[in-house]
C-alpha positions as CSV (number, residue, x, y, z in Angstrom):
1,M,16.6,-8.2,-1.1
2,T,15.2,-10.9,-3.7
3,K,11.8,-9.0,-3.9
4,A,14.1,-5.7,-4.6
5,L,16.0,-7.4,-7.2
6,E,13.1,-8.7,-8.6
7,F,11.7,-5.1,-8.8
8,L,14.7,-4.0,-10.3
9,R,14.9,-6.1,-13.2
10,S,11.4,-5.5,-14.1
11,E,11.4,-2.1,-14.2
12,A,15.2,-1.9,-16.0
13,P,16.0,1.5,-14.9
14,D,18.7,3.5,-16.0
15,I,19.7,5.1,-13.1
16,V,19.4,3.3,-9.8
17,N,19.7,5.8,-6.8
18,L,19.7,3.7,-3.2
19,Q,20.5,4.4,0.4
20,E,21.6,2.0,3.5
21,V,23.5,0.1,1.5
22,Y,26.2,-2.5,3.2
23,A,29.3,-3.2,1.2
24,N,32.5,-5.7,2.2
25,G,30.6,-8.0,4.9
26,P,31.2,-11.1,5.9
27,D,30.0,-13.9,3.5
28,I,26.4,-14.4,5.3
29,N,23.9,-13.5,3.0
30,S,21.2,-13.5,5.8
31,L,22.9,-10.6,7.7
32,G,22.6,-8.7,4.6
33,F,26.2,-7.0,4.9
34,N,26.8,-7.6,1.4
35,N,23.9,-5.9,-0.3
36,Q,26.2,-3.8,-3.2
37,E,27.7,-6.9,-4.0
38,E,24.6,-9.2,-4.4
39,I,23.0,-5.9,-6.6
40,Q,25.9,-5.8,-8.7
41,R,26.3,-9.5,-9.2
42,N,22.5,-10.0,-10.0
43,L,21.9,-6.9,-12.1
44,E,23.4,-5.2,-15.3
45,Y,24.8,-2.0,-13.9
46,P,28.1,-1.5,-15.4
47,F,28.7,1.9,-13.9
48,N,28.1,2.3,-10.3
49,Y,29.5,4.8,-7.4
50,Y,29.5,3.5,-3.7
51,E,29.9,6.0,-1.0
52,P,30.5,4.6,2.6
53,F,29.4,6.9,5.4
54,Q,31.1,4.3,8.3
55,T,33.0,1.4,8.3
56,F,32.8,-1.1,11.3
57,A,34.1,-3.9,12.6
58,F,32.1,-7.4,12.4
59,G,34.3,-10.7,13.6
60,T,37.1,-10.5,11.3
61,S,35.4,-8.7,8.7
62,R,34.8,-4.6,8.0
63,P,31.5,-4.0,6.4
64,S,30.8,-0.5,5.5
65,Y,27.5,1.5,5.1
66,G,26.5,4.0,2.6
67,M,24.9,4.9,-0.6
68,L,24.8,3.6,-3.8
69,I,24.4,4.9,-7.6
70,L,24.0,2.5,-10.5
71,S,23.6,3.4,-14.2
72,K,23.6,1.8,-17.5
73,Y,25.6,4.8,-18.9
74,P,29.2,6.0,-18.0
75,I,29.5,8.1,-14.7
76,V,32.1,10.9,-15.8
77,K,32.3,12.7,-12.3
78,Q,31.6,12.0,-8.8
79,E,31.8,13.4,-5.5
80,A,30.5,13.1,-2.0
81,I,29.6,16.3,-0.2
82,F,29.1,15.3,3.5
83,T,26.0,17.2,5.4
84,S,26.5,16.1,8.8
85,L,29.6,14.6,10.3
86,A,32.1,12.8,7.8
87,Y,33.3,9.5,7.0
88,N,34.1,7.3,10.0
89,G,36.6,4.3,9.1
90,D,36.2,2.9,12.7
91,F,32.6,3.4,13.5
92,I,31.5,1.6,17.0
93,Y,27.7,1.2,17.3
94,G,26.5,2.7,20.3
95,I,29.1,4.7,20.8
96,D,29.5,6.9,17.6
97,D,27.2,9.1,16.2
98,F,25.0,7.3,13.7
99,N,23.9,10.4,11.7
100,I,26.4,10.7,9.1
101,R,24.8,11.8,6.1
102,C,26.1,13.2,2.5
103,L,24.6,14.0,-0.7
104,Q,25.9,12.1,-3.9
105,H,26.6,13.8,-6.7
106,V,27.5,12.0,-10.6
107,E,27.3,13.4,-13.6
108,I,26.1,10.7,-16.0
109,R,26.9,10.7,-20.0
110,T,23.5,9.7,-21.4
111,P,22.5,9.8,-25.3
112,K,20.6,12.9,-24.5
113,G,24.0,14.5,-22.7
114,I,24.8,14.8,-19.2
115,V,22.8,14.2,-16.3
116,H,23.2,15.6,-12.9
117,D,22.1,12.7,-10.4
118,Y,21.9,13.5,-6.6
119,N,21.2,10.7,-4.2
120,Y,20.7,12.0,-0.6
121,H,20.0,10.1,3.0
122,G,18.7,12.5,5.4
123,I,19.6,13.3,8.5
124,W,17.5,11.7,11.4
125,V,16.1,14.3,14.1
126,P,13.9,13.2,16.9
127,G,10.3,13.7,16.9
128,S,7.6,14.5,14.0
129,K,8.7,13.7,10.3
130,D,7.5,17.1,9.5
131,G,11.2,18.8,9.5
132,N,13.0,21.3,12.0
133,T,15.7,24.0,11.6
134,T,18.1,21.1,10.9
135,T,16.7,19.5,8.3
136,E,16.0,23.0,6.6
137,A,19.6,23.6,6.7
138,H,20.4,20.2,5.1
139,S,18.0,20.9,2.3
140,G,19.8,24.3,1.9
141,V,22.9,22.7,1.5
142,I,21.3,20.4,-1.4
143,L,19.8,23.4,-3.2
144,T,23.4,25.0,-3.3
145,Q,25.0,22.4,-4.5
146,M,22.4,21.3,-7.2
147,N,22.3,25.6,-8.1
148,K,25.9,25.0,-8.9
149,V,25.3,23.1,-12.1
150,K,23.4,23.8,-15.4
151,G,21.3,21.3,-17.3
152,R,19.1,18.0,-16.3
153,K,19.0,17.1,-12.7
154,I,17.7,14.3,-10.6
155,L,17.3,14.6,-6.8
156,T,16.2,11.5,-4.9
157,G,16.8,10.0,-1.4
158,D,15.4,9.3,1.7
159,F,14.3,12.8,3.4
C-alpha cells in the first residue's frame, strides 16, 4: 500500500479507478482490510464512490470488498451495473460464489464538462486469459451501457 500511495501522490491524477479494495475492516493494517480508509486518509480526493461486491464476517468486524473511484472533481451521478451475480451482504469464503462483478459508472463534473467514468472488475473464468463467451457477454454489457451516454468516456479495469 505504501508504494501505491507514493505512486498516486507523485502522479497526482484527477481520477483514480481501483479494483479489489477492502473497507470497514478491523484496525489491523497488516491485513489490508482498510484499503479504502487508508487511501482516503493519505490522498486528497474529496469525491469518491465505493461499491462493495460482498461483506463478510471477520472476527467482530464486517469488512467489505469492492471497487473505488476517487475524483478531484464532483461526482454528480453514480451507479453500479452488476454483470455477474449481485451484492452479497453475508458472504462466506469457500461457500459462496466469489465471482460477483459489476461495472461502476459515475458522471464527473470537470472544468471541461461531464466525463463518464467506468470502472470494471472482470469476471474470472478458468483457463487462459484470452477470454471466452462469458467474458465476451460481459464486454457486451459494458458496451451497451457506455453507448447509452454521449460525451467523454473513460473505461478502466481489471479485464
